[in-house]
C-alpha positions in Angstrom: 22.0 1.1 -8.2 23.9 2.9 -10.8 26.2 0.2 -11.8 25.7 -3.5 -12.1 27.8 -5.5 -9.9 27.7 -8.6 -11.5 28.3 -7.7 -15.0 29.9 -4.3 -14.7 27.5 -2.7 -17.1 25.3 0.4 -16.4 21.9 -0.6 -14.6 19.0 -0.6 -16.8 16.4 -0.2 -13.9 16.5 2.7 -11.6 14.9 2.0 -8.2 12.6 4.6 -6.6 14.6 7.1 -4.4 13.7 9.3 -1.3 12.5 12.1 -3.5 10.0 10.1 -5.2 8.4 9.4 -2.0 8.7 13.1 -0.8 6.3 14.1 -3.6 3.5 12.0 -2.0 1.1 13.3 0.8 2.9 13.5 3.9 -0.3 14.3 6.1 -1.1 10.6 6.1 2.1 9.7 7.8 2.0 7.3 10.7 2.1 10.1 13.3 -1.6 10.5 12.5 -2.1 7.2 14.3 -1.1 8.8 17.6 -3.6 11.6 17.7 -6.8 11.8 19.8 -9.3 11.3 17.0 -12.5 13.7 17.4 -15.3 14.4 15.1 -14.5 13.3 11.6 -10.7 12.9 12.4 -10.9 9.1 11.9 -12.8 9.4 8.4 -10.3 12.2 7.5 -7.2 10.1 8.3 -8.8 7.1 6.6 -9.1 9.1 3.6 -5.6 10.5 3.6 -4.2 6.9 4.1 -6.5 5.8 1.1 -4.9 8.5 -1.0 -1.5 7.8 0.1 -2.1 4.1 -1.0 -3.3 5.4 -4.4 -0.4 7.7 -4.9 2.0 4.7 -4.2 0.1 2.7 -6.8 0.4 5.6 -9.4 4.1 5.8 -8.5 4.4 2.1 -9.2 2.5 2.7 -12.4 4.5 5.7 -13.8 8.1 5.0 -12.5 8.5 1.3 -12.0 6.3 -0.6 -14.6 7.5 1.6 -17.6 10.9 0.4 -17.0 10.1 -3.2 -16.2 8.3 -3.4 -19.4 10.9 -1.7 -21.4 13.8 -3.0 -23.4 15.5 -5.2 -22.6 13.2 -6.6 -20.3 10.6 -6.9 -22.7 12.6 -9.5 -24.2 12.2 -11.9 -21.2 9.8 -14.5 -20.7 8.5 -13.1 -17.5 7.2 -9.6 -16.8 6.4 -7.5 -13.9 2.8 -6.4 -14.1 0.2 -5.0 -12.0 -2.8 -7.0 -10.4 -5.9 -5.5 -9.2 -7.3 -7.3 -6.0 -10.9 -8.0 -5.1 -10.7 -5.4 -2.3 -9.8 -2.6 -5.2 -6.2 -1.9 -4.7 -3.4 -3.0 -6.9 -0.3 -4.7 -6.4 2.9 -5.8 -8.5 3.3 -9.2 -9.5 5.6 -11.3 -11.7 3.7 -13.2 -14.4 4.4 -14.9 -17.7 3.1 -13.3 -21.2 0.1 -15.7 -21.5 -1.0 -14.9 -17.8 -1.1 -18.7 -17.0 1.2 -18.5 -14.1 2.0 -15.7 -11.5 4.3 -15.3 -8.6 7.7 -14.9 -7.3 8.6 -18.5 -8.3 8.7 -16.9 -11.8 11.3 -14.4 -10.8 13.3 -16.9 -9.1 13.2 -19.1 -12.3 14.0 -16.1 -14.5 17.4 -15.6 -12.1 18.2 -19.2 -12.2 17.8 -19.6 -16.0 21.0 -19.6 -17.8 19.3 -18.0 -20.9 18.9 -14.8 -18.7 21.7 -12.3 -19.6 24.1 -11.8 -16.7 23.8 -8.2 -17.5 20.3 -8.1 -16.2 20.6 -10.0 -13.0 21.4 -7.1 -10.7 18.4 -5.0 -12.4 15.9 -8.0 -11.9 17.1 -8.2 -8.1 16.7 -4.4 -7.8 13.1 -4.7 -9.4 12.1 -7.4 -7.1 13.4 -5.6 -4.0 11.3 -2.5 -5.3 8.3 -4.7 -5.9 8.5 -6.1 -2.3 8.9 -2.8 -0.7 5.9 -1.0 -2.8 3.5 -4.0 -2.3 4.3 -3.8 1.5 3.6 0.0 1.6 0.5 -0.3 -0.5 -0.7 -3.3 1.5 -0.1 -1.2 4.8 -1.8 2.0 3.7 -4.7 0.0 2.5 -5.2 -1.7 5.7 -4.8 1.2 7.9 -7.3 3.0 5.7 -9.7 0.1 5.9 -9.4 -0.1 9.6 -9.7 3.5 10.3 -13.0 3.7 8.2 -14.3 0.8 10.2 -13.4 2.6 13.5 -15.1 5.7 12.1 -18.3 3.8 11.4 -18.2 2.3 14.8 -17.6 5.7 16.5 -20.7 7.0 14.4 -23.1 4.2 15.5 -21.8 5.0 19.2 -22.6 8.6 18.7 -26.0 7.9 17.2 -26.9 5.5 20.0 -25.5 8.6 22.5 -27.6 11.1 20.6 -30.8 8.8 20.7 -30.5 8.6 24.5 -29.8 12.3 25.4 -32.1 13.8 23.0 -34.7 11.3 22.6 -35.4 10.1 26.2 -33.8 13.4 28.0 -31.2 12.9 30.4 -32.2 11.3 33.6 -30.0 10.4 36.5 -30.5 7.0 38.2 -29.2 6.7 41.8 -25.9 5.0 42.2 -25.7 4.5 45.8 -28.3 3.6 48.5 -28.0 7.1 49.9 -29.1 8.8 46.6 -32.2 6.6 46.6 -35.4 8.3 47.4 
């Protein structure tokens, strides 16, 4: 968005572009989901997804939040801020300055408020779309990383049980049909 469609003024918020994302790690791309995982493959992929999530958070912190907190948005009663969750990841949220309220309803109220300058409406809309997309990307990479790590732990438990069986007790064959029985 380079020009505001509502007021005909230049945009003050520049959404992220493809080049911003191209700088991120590509090896954790979803194509990794469809590979036959062997050895430490799941753990490696989980770590790549977690690194990609962290890169997305840094992208939000360095490119989105400084714009959202700068002039003229700093004059509004609602701001875009980061919130760290109990799971240890970070999302973008709308909140008021005294932190007593948070959520998209604040953004909706800001758009509906006649005191909000018309020249900022398109930029606020672009910010909200950017927030929604980044939060989805952060959430997905976080969930995939968590699930891959859980799967890697289960695979390690299975391998440990397997190793105990073949090394601890030796390999024995049990008859499976009546003809094999002594």
